[in-house]
PyMOL Python script that loads the backbone (N, CA, C, O; Angstrom):
from pymol import cmd

cmd.read_pdbstr("""\
ATOM      1  N   MET A   1    -140.957 -37.815 156.647  1.00  0.00           N
ATOM      2  CA  MET A   1    -139.622 -37.631 157.188  1.00  0.00           C
ATOM      3  C   MET A   1    -139.267 -38.766 158.142  1.00  0.00           C
ATOM      4  O   MET A   1    -138.123 -39.220 158.175  1.00  0.00           O
ATOM      5  N   LYS A   2    -140.242 -39.220 158.913  1.00  0.00           N
ATOM      6  CA  LYS A   2    -139.984 -40.284 159.863  1.00  0.00           C
ATOM      7  C   LYS A   2    -139.652 -41.590 159.148  1.00  0.00           C
ATOM      8  O   LYS A   2    -138.833 -42.367 159.638  1.00  0.00           O
ATOM      9  N   GLN A   3    -140.277 -41.843 157.995  1.00  0.00           N
ATOM     10  CA  GLN A   3    -139.990 -43.071 157.252  1.00  0.00           C
ATOM     11  C   GLN A   3    -138.558 -43.067 156.720  1.00  0.00           C
ATOM     12  O   GLN A   3    -137.904 -44.110 156.693  1.00  0.00           O
ATOM     13  N   VAL A   4    -138.071 -41.904 156.297  1.00  0.00           N
ATOM     14  CA  VAL A   4    -136.699 -41.801 155.817  1.00  0.00           C
ATOM     15  C   VAL A   4    -135.733 -42.077 156.974  1.00  0.00           C
ATOM     16  O   VAL A   4    -134.736 -42.780 156.806  1.00  0.00           O
ATOM     17  N   PHE A   5    -136.033 -41.528 158.126  1.00  0.00           N
ATOM     18  CA  PHE A   5    -135.191 -41.738 159.301  1.00  0.00           C
ATOM     19  C   PHE A   5    -135.197 -43.210 159.705  1.00  0.00           C
ATOM     20  O   PHE A   5    -134.150 -43.757 160.049  1.00  0.00           O
ATOM     21  N   ASP A   6    -136.357 -43.854 159.669  1.00  0.00           N
ATOM     22  CA  ASP A   6    -136.454 -45.269 160.023  1.00  0.00           C
ATOM     23  C   ASP A   6    -135.714 -46.139 159.012  1.00  0.00           C
ATOM     24  O   ASP A   6    -135.090 -47.130 159.391  1.00  0.00           O
ATOM     25  N   ALA A   7    -135.777 -45.779 157.727  1.00  0.00           N
ATOM     26  CA  ALA A   7    -135.066 -46.540 156.705  1.00  0.00           C
ATOM     27  C   ALA A   7    -133.555 -46.403 156.903  1.00  0.00           C
ATOM     28  O   ALA A   7    -132.820 -47.382 156.773  1.00  0.00           O
ATOM     29  N   PHE A   8    -133.098 -45.200 157.215  1.00  0.00           N
ATOM     30  CA  PHE A   8    -131.672 -44.995 157.471  1.00  0.00           C
ATOM     31  C   PHE A   8    -131.236 -45.763 158.711  1.00  0.00           C
ATOM     32  O   PHE A   8    -130.165 -46.369 158.724  1.00  0.00           O
ATOM     33  N   ARG A   9    -132.056 -45.739 159.743  1.00  0.00           N
ATOM     34  CA  ARG A   9    -131.739 -46.473 160.971  1.00  0.00           C
ATOM     35  C   ARG A   9    -131.654 -47.969 160.701  1.00  0.00           C
ATOM     36  O   ARG A   9    -130.758 -48.642 161.210  1.00  0.00           O
ATOM     37  N   LEU A  10    -132.587 -48.495 159.901  1.00  0.00           N
ATOM     38  CA  LEU A  10    -132.574 -49.910 159.548  1.00  0.00           C
ATOM     39  C   LEU A  10    -131.312 -50.255 158.758  1.00  0.00           C
ATOM     40  O   LEU A  10    -130.685 -51.286 159.000  1.00  0.00           O
ATOM     41  N   LEU A  11    -130.944 -49.387 157.812  1.00  0.00           N
ATOM     42  CA  LEU A  11    -129.730 -49.612 157.037  1.00  0.00           C
ATOM     43  C   LEU A  11    -128.491 -49.594 157.936  1.00  0.00           C
ATOM     44  O   LEU A  11    -127.608 -50.442 157.806  1.00  0.00           O
ATOM     45  N   LEU A  12    -128.438 -48.638 158.833  1.00  0.00           N
ATOM     46  CA  LEU A  12    -127.300 -48.519 159.742  1.00  0.00           C
ATOM     47  C   LEU A  12    -127.187 -49.739 160.654  1.00  0.00           C
ATOM     48  O   LEU A  12    -126.091 -50.260 160.863  1.00  0.00           O
ATOM     49  N   ILE A  13    -128.301 -50.187 161.189  1.00  0.00           N
ATOM     50  CA  ILE A  13    -128.297 -51.367 162.061  1.00  0.00           C
ATOM     51  C   ILE A  13    -127.896 -52.610 161.273  1.00  0.00           C
ATOM     52  O   ILE A  13    -127.172 -53.465 161.783  1.00  0.00           O
ATOM     53  N   SER A  14    -128.364 -52.709 160.033  1.00  0.00           N
ATOM     54  CA  SER A  14    -128.015 -53.867 159.197  1.00  0.00           C
ATOM     55  C   SER A  14    -126.529 -53.907 158.896  1.00  0.00           C
ATOM     56  O   SER A  14    -125.905 -54.964 158.983  1.00  0.00           O
ATOM     57  N   VAL A  15    -125.954 -52.760 158.543  1.00  0.00           N
ATOM     58  CA  VAL A  15    -124.525 -52.708 158.245  1.00  0.00           C
ATOM     59  C   VAL A  15    -123.709 -53.009 159.507  1.00  0.00           C
ATOM     60  O   VAL A  15    -122.713 -53.729 159.440  1.00  0.00           O
ATOM     61  N   ALA A  16    -124.119 -52.470 160.638  1.00  0.00           N
ATOM     62  CA  ALA A  16    -123.405 -52.731 161.886  1.00  0.00           C
ATOM     63  C   ALA A  16    -123.467 -54.219 162.244  1.00  0.00           C
ATOM     64  O   ALA A  16    -122.471 -54.788 162.692  1.00  0.00           O
ATOM     65  N   GLY A  17    -124.608 -54.842 162.055  1.00  0.00           N
ATOM     66  CA  GLY A  17    -124.733 -56.269 162.322  1.00  0.00           C
ATOM     67  C   GLY A  17    -123.871 -57.102 161.393  1.00  0.00           C
ATOM     68  O   GLY A  17    -123.247 -58.075 161.817  1.00  0.00           O
ATOM     69  N   TRP A  18    -123.839 -56.715 160.115  1.00  0.00           N
ATOM     70  CA  TRP A  18    -123.022 -57.438 159.147  1.00  0.00           C
ATOM     71  C   TRP A  18    -121.539 -57.317 159.484  1.00  0.00           C
ATOM     72  O   TRP A  18    -120.809 -58.306 159.425  1.00  0.00           O
ATOM     73  N   LEU A  19    -121.091 -56.114 159.836  1.00  0.00           N
ATOM     74  CA  LEU A  19    -119.692 -55.908 160.210  1.00  0.00           C
ATOM     75  C   LEU A  19    -119.343 -56.690 161.476  1.00  0.00           C
ATOM     76  O   LEU A  19    -118.259 -57.265 161.578  1.00  0.00           O
ATOM     77  N   GLY A  20    -120.264 -56.709 162.434  1.00  0.00           N
ATOM     78  CA  GLY A  20    -120.029 -57.479 163.656  1.00  0.00           C
ATOM     79  C   GLY A  20    -119.891 -58.959 163.368  1.00  0.00           C
ATOM     80  O   GLY A  20    -119.061 -59.639 163.972  1.00  0.00           O
ATOM     81  N   GLN A  21    -120.704 -59.466 162.443  1.00  0.00           N
ATOM     82  CA  GLN A  21    -120.608 -60.880 162.065  1.00  0.00           C
ATOM     83  C   GLN A  21    -119.285 -61.162 161.372  1.00  0.00           C
ATOM     84  O   GLN A  21    -118.669 -62.200 161.615  1.00  0.00           O
ATOM     85  N   GLN A  22    -118.842 -60.259 160.521  1.00  0.00           N
ATOM     86  CA  GLN A  22    -117.553 -60.427 159.848  1.00  0.00           C
ATOM     87  C   GLN A  22    -116.415 -60.474 160.867  1.00  0.00           C
ATOM     88  O   GLN A  22    -115.511 -61.302 160.760  1.00  0.00           O
ATOM     89  N   GLN A  23    -116.466 -59.587 161.845  1.00  0.00           N
ATOM     90  CA  GLN A  23    -115.438 -59.569 162.886  1.00  0.00           C
ATOM     91  C   GLN A  23    -115.455 -60.854 163.705  1.00  0.00           C
ATOM     92  O   GLN A  23    -114.400 -61.397 164.032  1.00  0.00           O
ATOM     93  N   ARG A  24    -116.641 -61.340 164.036  1.00  0.00           N
ATOM     94  CA  ARG A  24    -116.742 -62.596 164.785  1.00  0.00           C
ATOM     95  C   ARG A  24    -116.177 -63.759 163.979  1.00  0.00           C
ATOM     96  O   ARG A  24    -115.524 -64.642 164.535  1.00  0.00           O
ATOM     97  N   ASP A  25    -116.425 -63.764 162.666  1.00  0.00           N
ATOM     98  CA  ASP A  25    -115.878 -64.829 161.818  1.00  0.00           C
ATOM     99  C   ASP A  25    -114.355 -64.798 161.800  1.00  0.00           C
ATOM    100  O   ASP A  25    -113.709 -65.843 161.879  1.00  0.00           O
ATOM    101  N   VAL A  26    -113.784 -63.609 161.696  1.00  0.00           N
ATOM    102  CA  VAL A  26    -112.322 -63.479 161.696  1.00  0.00           C
ATOM    103  C   VAL A  26    -111.748 -63.923 163.040  1.00  0.00           C
ATOM    104  O   VAL A  26    -110.746 -64.636 163.080  1.00  0.00           O
ATOM    105  N   ILE A  27    -112.371 -63.509 164.129  1.00  0.00           N
ATOM    106  CA  ILE A  27    -111.893 -63.894 165.459  1.00  0.00           C
ATOM    107  C   ILE A  27    -111.980 -65.405 165.641  1.00  0.00           C
ATOM    108  O   ILE A  27    -111.053 -66.016 166.173  1.00  0.00           O
ATOM    109  N   ASP A  28    -113.081 -66.014 165.207  1.00  0.00           N
ATOM    110  CA  ASP A  28    -113.221 -67.466 165.315  1.00  0.00           C
ATOM    111  C   ASP A  28    -112.147 -68.182 164.509  1.00  0.00           C
ATOM    112  O   ASP A  28    -111.579 -69.172 164.970  1.00  0.00           O
ATOM    113  N   TYR A  29    -111.865 -67.685 163.304  1.00  0.00           N
ATOM    114  CA  TYR A  29    -110.840 -68.293 162.467  1.00  0.00           C
ATOM    115  C   TYR A  29    -109.472 -68.196 163.138  1.00  0.00           C
ATOM    116  O   TYR A  29    -108.729 -69.177 163.177  1.00  0.00           O
ATOM    117  N   LEU A  30    -109.135 -67.016 163.666  1.00  0.00           N
ATOM    118  CA  LEU A  30    -107.829 -66.831 164.299  1.00  0.00           C
ATOM    119  C   LEU A  30    -107.694 -67.668 165.563  1.00  0.00           C
ATOM    120  O   LEU A  30    -106.619 -68.202 165.838  1.00  0.00           O
ATOM    121  N   GLN A  31    -108.768 -67.790 166.333  1.00  0.00           N
ATOM    122  CA  GLN A  31    -108.712 -68.626 167.532  1.00  0.00           C
ATOM    123  C   GLN A  31    -108.490 -70.097 167.162  1.00  0.00           C
ATOM    124  O   GLN A  31    -107.724 -70.801 167.819  1.00  0.00           O
ATOM    125  N   GLU A  32    -109.165 -70.546 166.110  1.00  0.00           N
ATOM    126  CA  GLU A  32    -108.988 -71.929 165.676  1.00  0.00           C
ATOM    127  C   GLU A  32    -107.577 -72.144 165.133  1.00  0.00           C
ATOM    128  O   GLU A  32    -106.966 -73.181 165.389  1.00  0.00           O
ATOM    129  N   GLU A  33    -107.064 -71.182 164.396  1.00  0.00           N
ATOM    130  CA  GLU A  33    -105.703 -71.287 163.883  1.00  0.00           C
ATOM    131  C   GLU A  33    -104.694 -71.341 165.035  1.00  0.00           C
ATOM    132  O   GLU A  33    -103.748 -72.127 164.991  1.00  0.00           O
ATOM    133  N   ASN A  34    -104.890 -70.519 166.052  1.00  0.00           N
ATOM    134  CA  ASN A  34    -104.009 -70.546 167.221  1.00  0.00           C
ATOM    135  C   ASN A  34    -104.080 -71.885 167.938  1.00  0.00           C
ATOM    136  O   ASN A  34    -103.063 -72.405 168.396  1.00  0.00           O
ATOM    137  N   ARG A  35    -105.281 -72.443 168.035  1.00  0.00           N
ATOM    138  CA  ARG A  35    -105.436 -73.738 168.691  1.00  0.00           C
ATOM    139  C   ARG A  35    -104.678 -74.819 167.928  1.00  0.00           C
ATOM    140  O   ARG A  35    -103.997 -75.645 168.534  1.00  0.00           O
ATOM    141  N   VAL A  36    -104.792 -74.818 166.614  1.00  0.00           N
ATOM    142  CA  VAL A  36    -104.101 -75.815 165.800  1.00  0.00           C
ATOM    143  C   VAL A  36    -102.583 -75.645 165.925  1.00  0.00           C
ATOM    144  O   VAL A  36    -101.856 -76.629 166.058  1.00  0.00           O
ATOM    145  N   LEU A  37    -102.114 -74.412 165.881  1.00  0.00           N
ATOM    146  CA  LEU A  37    -100.674 -74.181 165.995  1.00  0.00           C
ATOM    147  C   LEU A  37    -100.150 -74.564 167.373  1.00  0.00           C
ATOM    148  O   LEU A  37     -99.039 -75.083 167.489  1.00  0.00           O
ATOM    149  N   ARG A  38    -100.938 -74.313 168.422  1.00  0.00           N
ATOM    150  CA  ARG A  38    -100.517 -74.736 169.766  1.00  0.00           C
ATOM    151  C   ARG A  38    -100.468 -76.252 169.878  1.00  0.00           C
ATOM    152  O   ARG A  38     -99.581 -76.798 170.535  1.00  0.00           O
ATOM    153  N   ASP A  39    -101.424 -76.941 169.236  1.00  0.00           N
ATOM    154  CA  ASP A  39    -101.401 -78.401 169.234  1.00  0.00           C
ATOM    155  C   ASP A  39    -100.161 -78.920 168.519  1.00  0.00           C
ATOM    156  O   ASP A  39     -99.556 -79.897 168.961  1.00  0.00           O
ATOM    157  N   GLN A  40     -99.776 -78.280 167.423  1.00  0.00           N
ATOM    158  CA  GLN A  40     -98.580 -78.698 166.694  1.00  0.00           C
ATOM    159  C   GLN A  40     -97.315 -78.419 167.499  1.00  0.00           C
ATOM    160  O   GLN A  40     -96.352 -79.183 167.434  1.00  0.00           O
ATOM    161  N   LEU A  41     -97.319 -77.319 168.260  1.00  0.00           N
ATOM    162  CA  LEU A  41     -96.145 -76.949 169.044  1.00  0.00           C
ATOM    163  C   LEU A  41     -95.975 -77.865 170.250  1.00  0.00           C
ATOM    164  O   LEU A  41     -94.851 -78.117 170.685  1.00  0.00           O
ATOM    165  N   GLY A  42     -97.067 -78.355 170.785  1.00  0.00           N
ATOM    166  CA  GLY A  42     -97.013 -79.243 171.940  1.00  0.00           C
ATOM    167  C   GLY A  42     -96.686 -78.472 173.205  1.00  0.00           C
ATOM    168  O   GLY A  42     -97.144 -77.345 173.391  1.00  0.00           O
ATOM    169  N   ASN A  43     -95.885 -79.086 174.080  1.00  0.00           N
ATOM    170  CA  ASN A  43     -95.518 -78.455 175.337  1.00  0.00           C
ATOM    171  C   ASN A  43     -94.293 -77.561 175.215  1.00  0.00           C
ATOM    172  O   ASN A  43     -93.875 -76.941 176.193  1.00  0.00           O
ATOM    173  N   LYS A  44     -93.710 -77.489 174.012  1.00  0.00           N
ATOM    174  CA  LYS A  44     -92.537 -76.655 173.822  1.00  0.00           C
ATOM    175  C   LYS A  44     -92.931 -75.184 173.895  1.00  0.00           C
ATOM    176  O   LYS A  44     -94.037 -74.789 173.527  1.00  0.00           O
ATOM    177  N   ARG A  45     -91.992 -74.401 174.377  1.00  0.00           N
ATOM    178  CA  ARG A  45     -92.237 -72.971 174.501  1.00  0.00           C
ATOM    179  C   ARG A  45     -91.790 -72.266 173.226  1.00  0.00           C
ATOM    180  O   ARG A  45     -90.763 -72.621 172.648  1.00  0.00           O
ATOM    181  N   LEU A  46     -92.536 -71.293 172.795  1.00  0.00           N
ATOM    182  CA  LEU A  46     -92.200 -70.551 171.593  1.00  0.00           C
ATOM    183  C   LEU A  46     -91.105 -69.545 171.914  1.00  0.00           C
ATOM    184  O   LEU A  46     -91.280 -68.688 172.780  1.00  0.00           O
ATOM    185  N   ARG A  47     -89.987 -69.646 171.226  1.00  0.00           N
ATOM    186  CA  ARG A  47     -88.869 -68.729 171.415  1.00  0.00           C
ATOM    187  C   ARG A  47     -88.902 -67.693 170.300  1.00  0.00           C
ATOM    188  O   ARG A  47     -88.999 -68.033 169.121  1.00  0.00           O
ATOM    189  N   VAL A  48     -88.820 -66.435 170.687  1.00  0.00           N
ATOM    190  CA  VAL A  48     -88.882 -65.344 169.722  1.00  0.00           C
ATOM    191  C   VAL A  48     -87.598 -64.547 169.823  1.00  0.00           C
ATOM    192  O   VAL A  48     -87.233 -64.086 170.905  1.00  0.00           O
ATOM    193  N   SER A  49     -86.912 -64.382 168.707  1.00  0.00           N
ATOM    194  CA  SER A  49     -85.706 -63.559 168.692  1.00  0.00           C
ATOM    195  C   SER A  49     -86.110 -62.098 168.545  1.00  0.00           C
ATOM    196  O   SER A  49     -87.260 -61.793 168.231  1.00  0.00           O
ATOM    197  N   ASP A  50     -85.160 -61.201 168.774  1.00  0.00           N
ATOM    198  CA  ASP A  50     -85.450 -59.777 168.646  1.00  0.00           C
ATOM    199  C   ASP A  50     -85.840 -59.417 167.222  1.00  0.00           C
ATOM    200  O   ASP A  50     -86.715 -58.578 167.008  1.00  0.00           O
ATOM    201  N   ASP A  51     -85.189 -60.053 166.238  1.00  0.00           N
ATOM    202  CA  ASP A  51     -85.494 -59.738 164.846  1.00  0.00           C
ATOM    203  C   ASP A  51     -86.905 -60.175 164.467  1.00  0.00           C
ATOM    204  O   ASP A  51     -87.618 -59.436 163.788  1.00  0.00           O
ATOM    205  N   SER A  52     -87.314 -61.358 164.893  1.00  0.00           N
ATOM    206  CA  SER A  52     -88.661 -61.803 164.559  1.00  0.00           C
ATOM    207  C   SER A  52     -89.710 -61.045 165.367  1.00  0.00           C
ATOM    208  O   SER A  52     -90.839 -60.875 164.907  1.00  0.00           O
ATOM    209  N   ALA A  53     -89.352 -60.592 166.557  1.00  0.00           N
ATOM    210  CA  ALA A  53     -90.294 -59.793 167.341  1.00  0.00           C
ATOM    211  C   ALA A  53     -90.551 -58.458 166.654  1.00  0.00           C
ATOM    212  O   ALA A  53     -91.649 -57.911 166.752  1.00  0.00           O
ATOM    213  N   CYS A  54     -89.549 -57.934 165.960  1.00  0.00           N
ATOM    214  CA  CYS A  54     -89.734 -56.688 165.216  1.00  0.00           C
ATOM    215  C   CYS A  54     -90.728 -56.879 164.079  1.00  0.00           C
ATOM    216  O   CYS A  54     -91.451 -55.950 163.722  1.00  0.00           O
ATOM    217  N   ASP A  55     -90.768 -58.073 163.514  1.00  0.00           N
ATOM    218  CA  ASP A  55     -91.721 -58.338 162.439  1.00  0.00           C
ATOM    219  C   ASP A  55     -93.158 -58.302 162.953  1.00  0.00           C
ATOM    220  O   ASP A  55     -94.074 -57.996 162.190  1.00  0.00           O
ATOM    221  N   TRP A  56     -93.366 -58.604 164.216  1.00  0.00           N
ATOM    222  CA  TRP A  56     -94.702 -58.660 164.781  1.00  0.00           C
ATOM    223  C   TRP A  56     -95.199 -57.313 165.278  1.00  0.00           C
ATOM    224  O   TRP A  56     -96.398 -57.136 165.495  1.00  0.00           O
ATOM    225  N   GLN A  57     -94.284 -56.356 165.461  1.00  0.00           N
ATOM    226  CA  GLN A  57     -94.689 -55.054 165.984  1.00  0.00           C
ATOM    227  C   GLN A  57     -95.413 -54.266 164.905  1.00  0.00           C
ATOM    228  O   GLN A  57     -95.115 -54.420 163.721  1.00  0.00           O
ATOM    229  N   PRO A  58     -96.361 -53.422 165.298  1.00  0.00           N
ATOM    230  CA  PRO A  58     -97.033 -52.595 164.305  1.00  0.00           C
ATOM    231  C   PRO A  58     -96.049 -51.617 163.677  1.00  0.00           C
ATOM    232  O   PRO A  58     -95.161 -51.090 164.347  1.00  0.00           O
ATOM    233  N   LYS A  59     -96.220 -51.387 162.393  1.00  0.00           N
ATOM    234  CA  LYS A  59     -95.339 -50.485 161.667  1.00  0.00           C
ATOM    235  C   LYS A  59     -95.753 -49.044 161.940  1.00  0.00           C
ATOM    236  O   LYS A  59     -96.937 -48.775 162.138  1.00  0.00           O
ATOM    237  N   PRO A  60     -94.791 -48.104 161.955  1.00  0.00           N
ATOM    238  CA  PRO A  60     -95.145 -46.695 162.173  1.00  0.00           C
ATOM    239  C   PRO A  60     -95.924 -46.142 160.983  1.00  0.00           C
ATOM    240  O   PRO A  60     -95.747 -46.588 159.850  1.00  0.00           O
ATOM    241  N   ARG A  61     -96.775 -45.182 161.252  1.00  0.00           N
ATOM    242  CA  ARG A  61     -97.597 -44.610 160.192  1.00  0.00           C
ATOM    243  C   ARG A  61     -96.796 -43.688 159.278  1.00  0.00           C
ATOM    244  O   ARG A  61     -97.091 -43.582 158.087  1.00  0.00           O
ATOM    245  N   ASN A  62     -95.798 -43.031 159.826  1.00  0.00           N
ATOM    246  CA  ASN A  62     -94.970 -42.162 158.998  1.00  0.00           C
ATOM    247  C   ASN A  62     -93.616 -42.823 158.790  1.00  0.00           C
ATOM    248  O   ASN A  62     -93.208 -43.670 159.585  1.00  0.00           O
ATOM    249  N   SER A  63     -92.932 -42.447 157.746  1.00  0.00           N
ATOM    250  CA  SER A  63     -91.656 -43.079 157.436  1.00  0.00           C
ATOM    251  C   SER A  63     -90.518 -42.538 158.296  1.00  0.00           C
ATOM    252  O   SER A  63     -89.419 -43.092 158.270  1.00  0.00           O
ATOM    253  N   ALA A  64     -90.756 -41.462 159.064  1.00  0.00           N
ATOM    254  CA  ALA A  64     -89.703 -40.889 159.897  1.00  0.00           C
ATOM    255  C   ALA A  64     -89.462 -41.713 161.157  1.00  0.00           C
ATOM    256  O   ALA A  64     -88.402 -41.586 161.771  1.00  0.00           O
ATOM    257  N   GLY A  65     -90.409 -42.551 161.559  1.00  0.00           N
ATOM    258  CA  GLY A  65     -90.270 -43.340 162.786  1.00  0.00           C
ATOM    259  C   GLY A  65     -89.366 -44.534 162.585  1.00  0.00           C
ATOM    260  O   GLY A  65     -89.119 -44.964 161.459  1.00  0.00           O
ATOM    261  N   ALA A  66     -88.878 -45.061 163.690  1.00  0.00           N
ATOM    262  CA  ALA A  66     -88.030 -46.245 163.641  1.00  0.00           C
ATOM    263  C   ALA A  66     -88.872 -47.444 163.232  1.00  0.00           C
ATOM    264  O   ALA A  66     -90.059 -47.514 163.551  1.00  0.00           O
ATOM    265  N   SER A  67     -88.263 -48.376 162.535  1.00  0.00           N
ATOM    266  CA  SER A  67     -89.022 -49.528 162.071  1.00  0.00           C
ATOM    267  C   SER A  67     -89.274 -50.538 163.184  1.00  0.00           C
ATOM    268  O   SER A  67     -90.223 -51.318 163.111  1.00  0.00           O
ATOM    269  N   CYS A  68     -88.434 -50.527 164.207  1.00  0.00           N
ATOM    270  CA  CYS A  68     -88.598 -51.469 165.301  1.00  0.00           C
ATOM    271  C   CYS A  68     -88.085 -50.850 166.587  1.00  0.00           C
ATOM    272  O   CYS A  68     -87.028 -50.219 166.599  1.00  0.00           O
ATOM    273  N   VAL A  69     -88.820 -51.024 167.655  1.00  0.00           N
ATOM    274  CA  VAL A  69     -88.395 -50.489 168.948  1.00  0.00           C
ATOM    275  C   VAL A  69     -87.594 -51.560 169.660  1.00  0.00           C
ATOM    276  O   VAL A  69     -88.104 -52.651 169.914  1.00  0.00           O
ATOM    277  N   LYS A  70     -86.362 -51.265 169.980  1.00  0.00           N
ATOM    278  CA  LYS A  70     -85.522 -52.190 170.739  1.00  0.00           C
ATOM    279  C   LYS A  70     -85.598 -51.785 172.200  1.00  0.00           C
ATOM    280  O   LYS A  70     -85.070 -50.742 172.585  1.00  0.00           O
ATOM    281  N   TRP A  71     -86.247 -52.597 173.012  1.00  0.00           N
ATOM    282  CA  TRP A  71     -86.380 -52.290 174.430  1.00  0.00           C
ATOM    283  C   TRP A  71     -85.082 -52.604 175.128  1.00  0.00           C
ATOM    284  O   TRP A  71     -84.481 -53.645 174.863  1.00  0.00           O
ATOM    285  N   PRO A  72     -84.627 -51.729 176.022  1.00  0.00           N
ATOM    286  CA  PRO A  72     -83.383 -52.002 176.744  1.00  0.00           C
ATOM    287  C   PRO A  72     -83.555 -53.160 177.720  1.00  0.00           C
ATOM    288  O   PRO A  72     -84.613 -53.330 178.325  1.00  0.00           O
ATOM    289  N   ARG A  73     -82.506 -53.942 177.860  1.00  0.00           N
ATOM    290  CA  ARG A  73     -82.527 -55.063 178.803  1.00  0.00           C
ATOM    291  C   ARG A  73     -82.127 -54.553 180.180  1.00  0.00           C
ATOM    292  O   ARG A  73     -81.223 -53.727 180.303  1.00  0.00           O
ATOM    293  N   SER A  74     -82.786 -55.037 181.193  1.00  0.00           N
ATOM    294  CA  SER A  74     -82.476 -54.623 182.548  1.00  0.00           C
ATOM    295  C   SER A  74     -82.589 -55.829 183.465  1.00  0.00           C
ATOM    296  O   SER A  74     -83.450 -56.690 183.280  1.00  0.00           O
ATOM    297  N   SER A  75     -81.718 -55.879 184.447  1.00  0.00           N
ATOM    298  CA  SER A  75     -81.807 -56.976 185.397  1.00  0.00           C
ATOM    299  C   SER A  75     -82.968 -56.765 186.369  1.00  0.00           C
ATOM    300  O   SER A  75     -83.434 -57.708 187.008  1.00  0.00           O
ATOM    301  N   HIS A  76     -83.426 -55.520 186.471  1.00  0.00           N
ATOM    302  CA  HIS A  76     -84.554 -55.197 187.338  1.00  0.00           C
ATOM    303  C   HIS A  76     -85.603 -54.446 186.514  1.00  0.00           C
ATOM    304  O   HIS A  76     -85.627 -53.215 186.516  1.00  0.00           O
ATOM    305  N   PRO A  77     -86.470 -55.184 185.810  1.00  0.00           N
ATOM    306  CA  PRO A  77     -87.415 -54.504 184.920  1.00  0.00           C
ATOM    307  C   PRO A  77     -88.385 -53.583 185.657  1.00  0.00           C
ATOM    308  O   PRO A  77     -88.806 -52.570 185.097  1.00  0.00           O
ATOM    309  N   ILE A  78     -88.744 -53.903 186.877  1.00  0.00           N
ATOM    310  CA  ILE A  78     -89.668 -53.043 187.612  1.00  0.00           C
ATOM    311  C   ILE A  78     -89.031 -51.688 187.884  1.00  0.00           C
ATOM    312  O   ILE A  78     -89.656 -50.647 187.683  1.00  0.00           O
ATOM    313  N   ARG A  79     -87.776 -51.707 188.346  1.00  0.00           N
ATOM    314  CA  ARG A  79     -87.095 -50.440 188.600  1.00  0.00           C
ATOM    315  C   ARG A  79     -86.886 -49.671 187.299  1.00  0.00           C
ATOM    316  O   ARG A  79     -86.962 -48.442 187.277  1.00  0.00           O
ATOM    317  N   PHE A  80     -86.617 -50.413 186.202  1.00  0.00           N
ATOM    318  CA  PHE A  80     -86.430 -49.736 184.930  1.00  0.00           C
ATOM    319  C   PHE A  80     -87.696 -48.983 184.530  1.00  0.00           C
ATOM    320  O   PHE A  80     -87.621 -47.826 184.117  1.00  0.00           O
ATOM    321  N   TRP A  81     -88.861 -49.632 184.648  1.00  0.00           N
ATOM    322  CA  TRP A  81     -90.117 -48.994 184.221  1.00  0.00           C
ATOM    323  C   TRP A  81     -90.500 -47.852 185.156  1.00  0.00           C
ATOM    324  O   TRP A  81     -91.175 -46.907 184.749  1.00  0.00           O
ATOM    325  N   LEU A  82     -90.069 -47.943 186.403  1.00  0.00           N
ATOM    326  CA  LEU A  82     -90.366 -46.857 187.328  1.00  0.00           C
ATOM    327  C   LEU A  82     -89.390 -45.693 187.163  1.00  0.00           C
ATOM    328  O   LEU A  82     -89.604 -44.625 187.737  1.00  0.00           O
ATOM    329  N   GLY A  83     -88.322 -45.886 186.385  1.00  0.00           N
ATOM    330  CA  GLY A  83     -87.373 -44.814 186.119  1.00  0.00           C
ATOM    331  C   GLY A  83     -86.255 -44.743 187.136  1.00  0.00           C
ATOM    332  O   GLY A  83     -85.469 -43.796 187.112  1.00  0.00           O
ATOM    333  N   THR A  84     -86.156 -45.728 188.042  1.00  0.00           N
ATOM    334  CA  THR A  84     -85.105 -45.666 189.051  1.00  0.00           C
ATOM    335  C   THR A  84     -83.947 -46.587 188.715  1.00  0.00           C
ATOM    336  O   THR A  84     -82.898 -46.516 189.355  1.00  0.00           O
ATOM    337  N   GLY A  85     -84.119 -47.455 187.720  1.00  0.00           N
ATOM    338  CA  GLY A  85     -83.054 -48.381 187.351  1.00  0.00           C
ATOM    339  C   GLY A  85     -82.315 -47.883 186.123  1.00  0.00           C
ATOM    340  O   GLY A  85     -82.697 -46.889 185.507  1.00  0.00           O
ATOM    341  N   SER A  86     -81.267 -48.583 185.787  1.00  0.00           N
ATOM    342  CA  SER A  86     -80.509 -48.170 184.603  1.00  0.00           C
ATOM    343  C   SER A  86     -80.879 -49.023 183.414  1.00  0.00           C
ATOM    344  O   SER A  86     -80.345 -48.826 182.323  1.00  0.00           O
TER     345      SER A  86
END
""", "prot")
cmd.dss("prot")
cmd.show_as("cartoon", "prot")
cmd.util.cbc("prot")
cmd.orient("prot")
């Protein structure tokens, strides 16, 4: 029984290590891609419109939810988040 448990533990550790390596590879690729894109952009600031920002937001899991959350604009964002502003 102990050998079966040890074999399962070895399999579990191997799969976890493999998944961790896959995640590290994806993160390394995305970091390098971001570095290249920042080099191409230079010192210019990235401007994002409301429509393109909606493309970047996670999609709702059910179809009943709104496709994009439009945050209200406020001249005092701190008061808005605290609920005292309009």
